[in-house]
C-alpha positions in Angstrom: -24.1 6.8 -1.0 -23.1 9.4 -3.5 -19.6 9.4 -5.1 -18.2 12.4 -6.8 -16.5 10.6 -9.6 -15.1 13.7 -11.4 -13.5 15.0 -8.2 -12.1 11.5 -7.4 -10.8 11.2 -10.9 -9.1 14.6 -10.7 -7.4 13.6 -7.5 -6.2 10.4 -9.1 -4.8 12.3 -12.1 -2.9 14.7 -9.7 -1.7 11.7 -7.7 -0.4 9.9 -10.8 1.3 13.1 -11.9 3.1 13.5 -8.6 4.0 9.9 -8.4 5.4 9.9 -11.9 7.3 13.1 -11.2 8.8 11.5 -8.1 8.8 14.8 -6.2 6.7 17.0 -4.1 6.2 19.6 -6.9 2.7 20.2 -8.2 -0.3 21.7 -6.4 0.7 23.4 -3.2 -0.7 21.3 -0.4 -0.6 21.9 3.4 2.1 20.2 5.4 1.0 18.5 8.6 4.0 16.3 9.1 7.6 16.9 7.9 9.9 14.1 7.0 13.2 14.5 8.9 16.1 13.2 6.8 17.6 10.2 8.4 14.6 9.5 10.6 12.4 6.6 9.6 8.9 7.6 8.5 6.6 4.7 7.6 3.2 4.8 6.0 1.1 1.6 6.0 -2.1 0.5 4.3 -3.6 -2.2 6.4 -6.4 -4.2 4.8 -8.0 -5.6 7.9 -10.3 -8.0 6.1 -7.4 -9.8 4.3 -4.6 -9.2 6.9 -2.3 -7.7 4.2 -0.1 -4.7 5.2 1.6 -2.6 2.5 4.4 -0.4 3.7 6.2 2.6 2.3 9.2 4.1 4.1 11.6 7.0 3.3 14.9 6.3 1.6 17.0 8.5 3.9 16.2 6.3 6.9 18.1 3.4 5.2 19.2 2.7 1.7 16.9 0.6 -0.4 19.6 -2.0 -0.8 19.9 -2.4 3.0 16.2 -2.5 3.5 15.6 -5.1 0.8 18.4 -7.3 1.8 17.5 -7.4 5.5 15.7 -10.7 6.2 13.7 -9.1 8.9 12.1 -6.7 6.4 8.6 -7.6 5.3 8.3 -8.5 1.6 5.5 -5.9 1.2 7.8 -3.0 2.2 8.9 -0.6 -0.5 11.3 2.4 -0.2 10.5 5.8 -1.7 12.5 9.0 -1.9 11.9 11.4 0.9 10.2 13.8 -1.6 7.8 11.1 -2.8 6.8 10.1 0.7 6.5 13.8 1.7 4.1 14.3 -1.2 2.0 11.4 0.1 2.0 12.9 3.6 1.0 16.3 2.2 -2.0 14.6 0.4 -2.9 13.0 3.7 -2.8 16.4 5.4 -5.0 17.9 2.7 -7.5 15.1 3.1 -7.6 15.5 6.9 -5.5 12.7 8.3 -3.6 14.5 10.9 -6.5 16.0 12.7 -7.2 13.9 15.8 -7.7 10.3 14.8 -7.9 6.9 16.4 -5.0 5.8 18.6 -5.3 2.3 17.1 -7.1 0.5 14.3 -10.7 -0.1 15.5 -12.0 -3.6 15.4 -14.7 -2.7 12.9 -12.3 -1.1 10.4 -12.1 -2.4 6.8 -8.9 -0.6 5.9 -6.6 1.7 7.8 -3.8 4.1 6.9 -1.1 4.3 9.6 1.7 6.8 9.7 4.6 6.2 12.1 7.4 8.6 12.8 9.6 8.2 15.8 7.3 7.5 18.8 4.3 9.2 17.1 1.5 7.4 15.4 -1.5 8.5 13.4 -4.3 6.1 12.4 -7.1 6.8 9.9 -9.6 4.0 9.2 -12.5 3.2 6.9 -15.4 1.5 8.4 -18.2 1.6 5.8 -18.7 -0.8 2.9 -18.3 0.7 -0.5 -17.4 4.3 -1.3 -19.5 6.4 1.0 -19.3 10.1 0.5 -18.4 10.7 4.2 -15.3 8.5 3.7 -14.3 9.9 0.3 -11.2 11.7 1.6 -9.9 8.4 3.0 -10.5 6.7 -0.4 -8.7 9.5 -2.2 -5.7 9.2 0.2 -5.7 5.4 -0.2 -5.7 5.7 -4.0 -2.7 8.0 -3.8 -0.9 5.6 -1.5 -1.6 2.7 -3.9 -0.5 4.7 -6.9 2.9 5.3 -5.3 3.1 1.8 -3.9 2.4 0.2 -7.3 4.9 2.4 -9.1 7.7 1.5 -6.7 9.9 -1.5 -7.4 11.3 -3.6 -4.6 14.1 -6.0 -4.8 13.9 -8.1 -1.6 16.8 -10.5 -1.2 15.2 -12.7 1.5 13.4 -15.9 0.5 10.0 -15.5 2.0 9.8 -13.4 5.2 6.4 -12.0 4.3 3.9 -10.9 6.9 1.9 -14.0 6.2 4.9 -16.2 6.9 4.6 -18.1 3.6 7.6 -19.0 1.5 7.7 -17.9 -2.1 5.7 -20.3 -4.2 7.4 -23.1 -6.1 6.2 -22.0 -9.6 7.6 -25.1 -11.3 5.7 -27.4 -9.0 2.6 -25.3 -9.3 2.9 -25.4 -13.1 3.3 -29.2 -13.0 0.3 -29.6 -10.8 -1.9 -27.4 -13.1 -0.8 -29.4 -16.2 -1.5 -32.7 -14.4 -5.0 -31.6 -13.3 -5.7 -30.3 -16.8 -4.7 -33.6 -18.4 -6.9 -35.5 -15.9 -9.8 -33.2 -16.6 -9.3 -33.7 -20.3 -9.3 -37.5 -20.0 -12.4 -37.4 -17.8 -14.2 -35.2 -20.4 -13.2 -37.5 -23.2 -14.5 -40.5 -21.2 -17.9 -38.7 -20.7 -18.2 -37.9 -24.4 -17.8 -41.6 -25.4 
């Protein structure tokens, strides 16, 4: 398994630049899928092993406020400008996503990138452990997705409608529990020392 770190690092620098710029400017990339203003385009990163699904969708398909206040919206959904999401799709095109791919996520997949637009769906999955050279384009596309996802801020108004179904944690109760356990451990340690 050979990884071309300089090439991967260069892609990450370009991705960070495009994400920070918030627009599709930068290196000219091929366009395999065009965002249609007003039509929802969704890009998901599915981590099959953990069950987490991170979602990005275009702003023109619904205002960020409407998306974040809708209790049916998954807590891991974030809204990007159409230009930011288009830049992501252009990177996916450059890396080969829109050539014929799987119709669904295969059972042996570790991660998958899924693009949904209207009734069309593209799936691109990673099956091998580590960063195998044959899957390097997937890893580069995933890194760009995560760069955009991590830079986006979401203000969900619902109280815990995440994909896992868990409510938001009670941080005060968790803090009290940790303090109580720490005090008990300290008493036990002092008892052992005597």
